[in-house]
N, C-alpha and C positions, 0 to 999 in steps of 0.2 A: 692293571697297567699292562699294556702290550709289550712283550719282550722283543728286543732287537739284537742283532748280531753285534758283538764287540769286535770281531775280526772276521775277515773273509779269506780263507786259504785259497791259493791258486795252484792247481795241480799241473805238472808239466809231463806230457807224454811225447814220444816221437813215433814209435812203431807199436802196432798191435798185430803180431805176425806169428805164423808157424815157423818161420825161418829164424833160428836162434842167432843172437849176436848182441852187441852193446845197445843200450838204450831201447831195449825191446821187451815188451810185455806179451806173454802168450794170449791168444784169444780166450782161453779158459780162465786165466787169472783176471783178465780185464772184465769178462762177463761176471765173474764172482764179485769183483770190486764194485762194479756199477750196481749190481743187484743188492749188495750189502748197503751201499749208500742210500738206495731207494728205500730199503726196509727200515733203515735207521731214521728216515725222515729228512734226509738232505735234499736240497733243491739246487739246481744249477742256475747261475745268472748269465745273462747275455752281456756283451760288451757294454752296451748302453746302461743296463742296470748296474753293472759294476762301477762304471764311471760316476753314475748318480750317487751310489753308495760312498765313493771316495770324496764326493762333493758335499756329503752330509745327509743324504737321504737314507732313512732307516730301511734295513732289510731284516727279514726274520732270522732267528738263529738257525744254524746248520745250512747256511748259504755257502756255496762253493763255486769257483770258476774252474772249468776243465779246459786245458789248452793242449794243442798239438803243434809241434814245430815242423816246418819244411813242406809238408803236403804230400806225404807218401801214399802210394797206391793202397797199402794195407789199411789206411784210414777209411777208405771206401769199402774195401772188401770185408773187413771185420769190425772196425769201431763203429761205423755208421749203423749197421743193423742192431748192434747191441744198445747204442744210445737210443735209437728209435723205439726199441722194445720197452724202454723205461721212461720215455718222454723226456729224456735229458738232452741238453745241447752242449756244444763245445765251440771253442774259438780255435780256428786253424790259422797259423801264421805262414803265409804262402810266399815262396820264392817265385815271383811272378814271371821270370824268364823260363821257368822249367815246364809248366803244363803245356800239353799239345792238344791236337785235335783227335777226332775219332769218336765212335759211339761208346757209351758206357760199357764197361766190362762186367761180367757177372760178379755178384757179391754173395756173402754167406746168408743173406736174407732170402735168397731165391730158392727154388725147389731142387735145383740140380747143383749140389756142392762139388760134383766131380768136374764141373766146368770152370771152377775158380782159376784165375790166372796164377802163374807162378810168382811167388813173392821173393824178392831178393833180400839178403841180409843187409845190414847197414853198410858194411864194407863193400859188398857187391853193388849196392845202389850208388855209392859214391863214385865207384869206378865207371858204372854205366853212364852217369851224368857227365863225368869228365870225357868220356868217349863219344858224346853226342847222342846217347841212347836214353835220354831222360824218361821217355815213355815207358820203359821197362820198370821204372821205379816210382814214378811220380803220377799224381792225379791228372786226368784229362779235364779240360774245361767242361765237357758234358757231365762228368761225374761231380764236379764242383757244383754245377747248376742243380743237379738232382739232389745233392745233399742240402743245398740252400732251400730248395722247394720243400723238402721234408722237414726242415726246421731242426735238423740235427747238428749242423755246422754253420757257422758264419766265418767269413774269411777276411783276414787282416794282413797287413804287410810284414814281410820278413826280409825286406829289401828286394831289389830286382835280380841280383846276381849271387847273393850270399857271400860276397867277397869281403875279407878283412883288409880294408885299404891301408890301414896302419902298418900292415905287414908287407905291402907291396911297394911302398915308397917311403923314403925317409924325409921327403920334402913335405912340410906341414901344409903348405898352400895346395900342393898337388893332391894330397890326401883329402883335404876339405872339398876341393873341386870335384874329385871323383865320387866322393860320397854324396855330394849335392846332386850330381847327375844321376847317380844310381837311385836315389830316393825319388827324384822327379820321374824317372822311367817307371818305377814301381807304382807310383800314384796314377800316372797316366794309364798304365796297362790295367790296373784294377778298376779304374773308372770306366774304361772302354768295355771291359769284359763283364763287370758286375753292376755297372750303372752308378756306382758311387765308391768312395774310398773313405775309410774311417780315420780317426786320429790315434789309433792304437798301432804300436810298432814293437816288434820283437828284435832285439839285437842279435845278429849272427854270432854264434858261439858265446853269447852273453857278454860280449866285450863292448865297452863304451868309455869314452873320456870326455873332457869338456868340449872338444871340437865336435865329436859325434852329437852330443846333446844340443849344442848351439845350432848345428846345421839341421838336425831333425825338427827342432822346435820351429825354425824358420820355414821348413817345408810343410808345416801344418800338423805335425804329430804332437800329442800331449801325454800319452800313456806309454811308458817304456817298460817292456817286459824283460826281465833279467834272468840270470841263473843264480842270483843271490838267494840264499835260503832264508825262509822266514814267512811271516803271515802279513796281512795288510789290514790296517785299521785307519779310521779317519784321522786319528791323532798323529800318525806317522809323518815325518818330515818329507817335503817334496825334494826334487832334484835341486842342483845348485841354481838352476834357472826357475824363477818364481812360478811359471805357468806349466811346468812339466811335473810328472809324477812317476817315480820309479816303482815298479811292481816286483815284489819278491815272489818266488815260486818254490814249490816242493816237487822235486823229481820223484816220480812214481816208479818203483822198482817191480821186478817180476816176482812178486810176493803174494801170499794169500790175502784175501779180503780183510782178515783181522788185523793184519799189519797196517794196512792203509787206514782202517777205522781208528786204530790207536793213534796214528799220527794226526789225524784230523781232530781227535779229541784234544790233543795237546795244542794244536795251532789255531783252534777256534778261540783260544784264550790268549790275549796279547802277552800278559805277564808270564804266563806258563811257557809260552812259546819262546820268549826271550831267555828265560832261565834254562830251558832245555837246550837251546842252541849254544848258550854260553858253556854249559857242561860238555856238550859234544866237541866244541872247539878246544 
């Protein structure tokens, strides 16, 4: 009898960078983590494969989804060559207003690593984006296209502006209208730039409420990636709306590969994952 996965963990990364800071994994630790997963027999799923699994299609044990939030330059400089080396792929949730034009910058897969661009820390990147210098911190469209061609990354929506509308207005209808417009711009931009837009959406800062879910479902999204910890199995309940699915993720820390392998061993088993998280809480 063919064995199938009982659960699929979804890993959450932001930065793979030599610039230290929050939500950052060093290139060496990331390289070790990905090499370890490959050696242990893990395989990565695309967004389509993951959606099919959630709909009931079997996938083999040790299937995992790798995600990156925001679309930082270091995803091209360091994460892309490492994923390419092992034949892995990742989902990047892109803030569609941030990428700009220009030729691809050098990455660590090239012959001259002395030419690599300076990578900003997370805090420096946030400041650069606020000051209108997103190109210092964020992927260019040319780099996005190169990553897609290589098969290392696919790109999905993280909204157009990364704004938490619930924090900017206390008026519920205004919040809903601004979110509706933001998601519409995101879908239009991704469709124009990439030729299509998927039904996968990552919530900025992991926040969502009933209004967010309702507006996103109406906009055409069906898979909602959160910062809620846990694993994902076919049996898990959907969102409050029948046709949407909330995706739990595991934040990957700047730790050795053995740390990540041990977490995956736990979260590939739904009952063990639930018990572990109950103890942690």
